[in-house]
C-alpha positions, -999 to 999 in steps of 0.1 A, spaced: -18 -155 -165 -19 -124 -142 3 -107 -169 3 -71 -174 19 -39 -189 41 -17 -177 64 -39 -171 93 -22 -181 119 -45 -161 112 -71 -182 119 -55 -217 151 -37 -198 162 -79 -190 164 -88 -228 169 -60 -247 190 -41 -226 191 -11 -209 183 26 -220 158 52 -224 127 35 -232 94 48 -241 69 28 -225 37 24 -249 25 -10 -228 -3 7 -211 -30 29 -215 -15 55 -193 -18 91 -207 21 101 -213 15 139 -210 0 140 -176 -17 161 -152 14 184 -139 17 182 -103 14 217 -89 31 222 -53 14 206 -25 7 217 12 32 208 37 3 187 54 1 164 28 32 153 35 37 155 68 0 147 85 -23 115 85 -48 123 57 -76 136 71 -114 131 70 -121 167 55 -90 161 26 -112 130 19 -142 149 14 -131 177 -6 -115 148 -27 -149 129 -32 -166 159 -37 -143 168 -69 -147 135 -79 -186 131 -82 -184 164 -98 -159 151 -127 -182 119 -128 -214 132 -128 -223 114 -99 -244 117 -65 -239 79 -57 -220 72 -22 -182 64 -34 -150 52 -18 -113 66 -31 -87 38 -30 -56 34 -38 -60 24 -74 -90 6 -93 -71 -23 -87 -79 -22 -46 -112 -19 -56 -109 -54 -79 -94 -73 -48 -121 -62 -25 -153 -70 -39 -147 -107 -39 -145 -101 1 -184 -83 -2 -205 -118 0 -201 -156 1 -185 -171 -32 -205 -180 -55 -207 -180 -96 -188 -153 -112 -188 -142 -150 -161 -122 -163 -171 -105 -201 -139 -118 -214 -106 -115 -230 -104 -84 -204 -77 -71 -178 -69 -108 -157 -70 -90 -125 -110 -94 -119 -110 -132 -125 -72 -140 -107 -87 -121 -75 -120 -143 -78 -106 -173 -81 -83 -164 -58 -108 -155 -31 -127 -189 -35 -156 -181 -68 -160 -202 -93 -147 -185 -121 -162 -183 -158 -154 -160 -186 -177 -154 -212 -174 -136 -247 -209 -118 -248 -227 -99 -231 -256 -122 -226 -236 -152 -212 -236 -134 -182 -273 -139 -170 -276 -161 -142 -244 -150 -123 -245 -146 -86 -216 -119 -96 -208 -103 -134 -173 -87 -142 -178 -59 -175 -150 -36 -184 -169 -8 -201 -150 3 -222 -130 -33 -223 -91 -36 -222 -75 -43 -244 -98 -41 -275 -122 -10 -266 -151 -31 -268 -180 -7 -259 -219 -20 -246 -247 6 -243 -259 15 -207 -290 0 -217 -275 -35 -226 -259 -39 -190 -290 -25 -171 -307 -54 -184 -284 -82 -172 -302 -107 -151 -274 -109 -126 -271 -106 -84 -243 -82 -85 -227 -61 -116 -195 -46 -116 -183 -21 -145 -147 -12 -144 -147 25 -165 -110 29 -159 -108 39 -193 -146 65 -193 -130 97 -191 -128 104 -226 -160 95 -230 -182 103 -197 -216 105 -209 -215 66 -218 -209 61 -175 -231 42 -154 -214 58 -123 -244 79 -113 -266 46 -114 -243 31 -89 -260 14 -60 -263 -19 -37 -263 -40 -70 -241 -19 -95 -210 -11 -89 -187 11 -104 -148 15 -103 -129 48 -126 -95 52 -121 -75 82 -119 -37 76 -131 -46 64 -165 -66 94 -182 -49 123 -158 -16 100 -163 -5 97 -126 -10 57 -123 21 59 -94 0 82 -75 -24 51 -67 -54 71 -66 -91 55 -79 -128 50 -66 -155 30 -66 -191 40 -64 -222 20 -53 -250 19 -23 -245 35 10 -241 -4 26 -217 -21 3 -192 14 3 -199 12 39 -183 -21 42 -157 -16 15 -146 14 35 -139 -7 68 -123 -29 47 -102 -1 35 -91 8 71 -86 46 79 -58 56 55 -64 40 20 -52 70 2 -24 89 6 -26 124 15 -6 139 -15 -29 117 -34 -56 135 -15 -47 169 -29 -36 163 -64 -69 143 -73 -89 170 -62 -68 199 -76 -70 180 -114 -104 166 -107 -117 200 -105 -95 212 -135 -119 212 -165 -98 229 -192 -71 208 -190 -95 175 -192 -112 194 -228 -76 201 -243 -69 165 -231 -97 146 -250 -92 166 -276 -51 157 -281 -62 124 -278 -87 122 -305 -60 134 -327 -32 115 -312 -52 80 -315 -65 92 -355 -22 96 -361 -13 65 -343 -36 44 -364 -24 58 -398 9 49 -386 1 14 -377 -21 12 -412 12 20 -433 31 -4 -414 3 -28 -426 -10 -33 -395 -53 -33 -391 -71 -19 -356 -90 -42 -340 -103 -12 -317 -91 5 -288 -98 39 -269 -82 73 -271 -56 61 -247 -47 26 -262 -53 11 -293 -52 -27 -303 -38 -38 -336 -36 -72 -359 -1 -78 -367 9 -111 -387 32 -118 -354 33 -99 -323 59 -111 -312 77 -103 -343 63 -69 -341 71 -66 -305 111 -72 -307 113 -49 -336 97 -22 -315 120 -32 -286 148 -27 -308 144 14 -309 134 10 -265 100 9 -272 83 -13 -251 49 -25 -264 17 -50 -256 16 -85 -264 -10 -109 -251 -6 -145 -240 -42 -155 -257 -32 -140 -290 -4 -146 -312 -15 -115 -333 -26 -91 -310 -8 -59 -298 -16 -31 -280 3 5 -282 -6 35 -260 -3 65 -273 35 88 -276 36 114 -251 59 142 -276 72 150 -309 104 132 -300 84 102 -290 62 102 -322 96 104 -342 114 75 -331 78 52 -334 77 64 -364 113 52 -374 108 16 -358 78 10 -377 97 20 -406 91 38 -438 
């Protein structure tokens, strides 16, 4: 099933309109403050110089000199990757973000979902989300390098709080690395993401993307935000403290932590449907999964008022 977080329309249909707190995604709820933009960002077609400036900022932020391409979110890359080669056997480390397998199947690939990293071996194309969504499972770089596969795609959409674990500096035609902007910087509606690889594969993906894959405002905001190292350092510190705070609230509610990242936490509950409904009564939307009756994922509240409402909804 291609279910996703952020589906507040579904929550409102079931629980009514009102002031909702959407904790069903891993999007930072204290977003980067949007700067005042140039008139050209809105009125001109995106220029090559603006794309180049964004990519230079991204290379510095991610620590890579590999060829890369800015796209309308990492999702755009996920949809292109199945088109890069003749369909064959793809293996996806699962459970994980379901768009990877769905896009591959739609393009004619034979998709197998495996539970262990070793199970990817022998695939023409292998997908690893690292750290994983929804459980935060992490695989060291050495283990990923050693995989015997035709092409490896490592989706690092939630890697920004721990940049030292990234493989983006090693991207090549055989190793594609995806990075997100909207999650850590909290501006998911901007639709900005990146793919890194070898010159050949990036050139081909650029042709598939067309001349203006990213809007002018996204190019400008992304460039400014990616250069702001002070904000990034302060945000990682805050998220670390808030993740521990959320874990403490979950323990008080009787939930056990399965895993997570600094942008979301995954908990084991007695009944995920009932837990989601209890939070929804307070207009707080959490994420449950079709393959688990007990897992519930929560993003981190963004301010004091949201924390107070969550504490009240979880009870004494």
